[in-house]
Structure formats: structure tokens, C-alpha cells
N, C-alpha and C positions, 0 to 999 in steps of 0.2 A: 485511528493512524496506520495502527500495521499493516490495513488492508489496502489502503487509501495508498500507502509510498511502493508496497508489491503488488499494485496491478494495476495493469495498462489502463489508460483512462484516454478518452476520443482526443483528449487534448493533449496526452502525456504518456512516455512511455513509463516502464514499473523501472522502480530501482532496482539495483542488485541487493540480497540479504544483507551483504556483510556493512553495505553504508545503511541501510536500515538500522544494522542493531548499534552500531556505531553512533547515531542516531540518537538513538531510544539512550544509551548507558552513557553517553554525554550529558542529556535530558535531566537525565535522574535526579530529583533533588534539586529540579529549576520548574520545568515544564510539567516532568511526571512524576508520579507521586513513586521514594524507591523501592515500596513496601509490592508497588501495585507490580513495578519493572520488574525485582527479583520475581515474584510468581509469576509472571507472565516470562520469561527466559527460562525458570524451569519447565514450562509447558508449551517450549516452543514449539516440540517437535508437531504440538496438537494442531498450534494456530497453523501451519503451515500444512498439513495435512487439510484442515477444513477448507484454510482458503484454497488449495488446491483443487479440491474437490465443487467447491462453490463460485467456481471463476467465472467473471462478466465474460461474452464472447465477441467481447473486439477484436477486429483484427483488420490491418489497413488496407482497406479498399473492399473490403467485406466486414461491415459494423451492422450494425442494429443502427446505429446512431452515426452515421459521416462527420467527414470530418467539418464539413460546411452547414452543419445542421445540431452541433453540437450545444446543448444550451449554455454549459460553461467555458465555452471556448472563450479565450483569453480574447478581448480586442485589440486592435491593433496595428 
């Protein structure tokens, strides 16, 4: 979830970190196990470091998957 929201995809821009953390905290005890949220937030720096090292290479106009070929692009 952290990676999905915090990374650009061919069909959406990444959410800012503060918005991701707000959602995770608000959903603790509802959609997310509070123990997992607590441990995840305690190791947030490691999650960010790993995410930054493993970023997908999507950039507008120069992507492995163009917007027109994105298999999960919402239709509409």
C-alpha cells in the first residue's frame, strides 16, 4: 500500500508522503492492523530508503508503458 500510493504509475501520480501517512494513521484499527502500523511507522526511514532505491522508471512521455498501453489504466 505504501509503495502503491507513494510511487508514480502509468495511470496516476504518487501521493505526497504526508497524505500517505495521514491515511495510514486514520485507517489504523479499521483497514490496517494497529500493531503493523506502529511497527511500520517506527521503520518509516527504511521503507522510504527501499522505495527510493527500487523506484519504477515511469516518466511522462518516456515510459516502459506509455499511458496508452497501460494495462490497468481506467477506461472512461
